[in-house]
C-alpha positions, 0 to 999 in steps of 0.5 A: 761099510756103514749101513743106514738103519731102516726106518721105524714106522707104525704098523699101519705104515708098514702094512701100507708098503705091501701092495696088492699082487705082491709075493709074500713069504710068511713063516709058520705060526711058531716063527713069529706070526705078524698078525698086527700087520695081517689085520691092517692088510685085511682092513685095506684090503689088499688083493691078489697076494701070492703067499709063500709058506716057509715052509708051511702057513697057518692062522695068518694065511687063513685070515688073509684068504677069508678076507679075500686078500689071496689069489695064490698059495705056495706052501707045503701045508696050511693048517691051524694045528691043534685047532684043525683044518684051515677052514677058509683056505679049504673052502677057497681051494675047493671053490677054485677061489684061490690057486694052490702050488703044492710043495714040500718043506725041502722044496720050499727051502731049496727055492728060497736058498736059490734066491738067497744065493743068487742062482736060478735053481737049486737041485734036490733029490726025493721028488722024482716019481712023485705026483708033485712033479706032475702038478708042478711043471715049473720043477724040472728033471735034468741029468746030473751034469757032473755024473761020471762017464755020462751015466744016467743020474736024474736030479730035480731042480727047483726054481728060485723063489724070490718073494717081493716081501718077507714079513714076520714078527720078532722079539727085538731089534736094536737101534741100528735096525738089526733084528734078533730072531733066535733059533728061527733060522727060516726067518733069516733065509726069508730076509736074505731071499726076498726083495724087501723085509718088513718086521714087527718087533716087541721092542727096540733096544740099545747097543748093537745085537751083532756085537754080542757074541751070545746073540749075533748068530741069531741076528739078521743084519740091518742090511736085509731089513727094509723097515721096522714097526714096534708092536708089543704083543704083535703076534697075538692071538698066536704066541711068541716063543720065550715071550708070551703064550698063544691065546688058545681061546681066541684061536679056537673062537676064530677056528669055530667062526671061520668054518662058515662064510657068515661066521668069518665075516662076523669074526672079521668085523668084530676084530677090525672094529675092536682094533679101531676102537682101541687104537 
């Protein structure tokens, strides 16, 4: 079967494809954070996003919350890691500005796997008896229909999580639109589970990544890629494994500024103005 290569566009054009109120799945900061696209979404600004963490969220989510782009978060955690709590997320949650759907890492993966497989839910154990079952009424407990002799065997079922958009940054794609993600398998799950997948990459290379036995297992087929944008250093100030380190001074400056609304507003104005000047 011939697969058409996804279109290659600018970062701004790619971001323009993400509408307000979209359900957008993002990986954790160590999985190729699409900060270039995030800045464009804040610049528009997009509104009422439902962010899904696969399975957690970090700087990009906190920035979007601070910019007023988010209505709901579904994640196992939102954290800035060694830089502390996610301050704009924490403030928005306390004020009721955003809605939080608490989850666990396995539950998030289960919901995405259900979408990937085209089934309505995924069964799992380990949640029954926890407070999560009380605050997540969409998670149900049923009796295992395969239990022998009709014995009681309760099991939790997690509804499929089907994002409108999977969004991430990757080291490279080829000219056919296949995207190499290496060991970050959660990105492949995100692409398989979502209606559309938008990817920024460091570079586009010749050849076919799926024809290289050393790279094929870590490559997402173009079949699951909706559009690409080339964005060198497209994860900064967050790092990209095996490519460049995080700019910890910039991350620390963000964490300090974002502790207050005025501090965040100043950081946002400086960041977007600097991008406009250098674009």
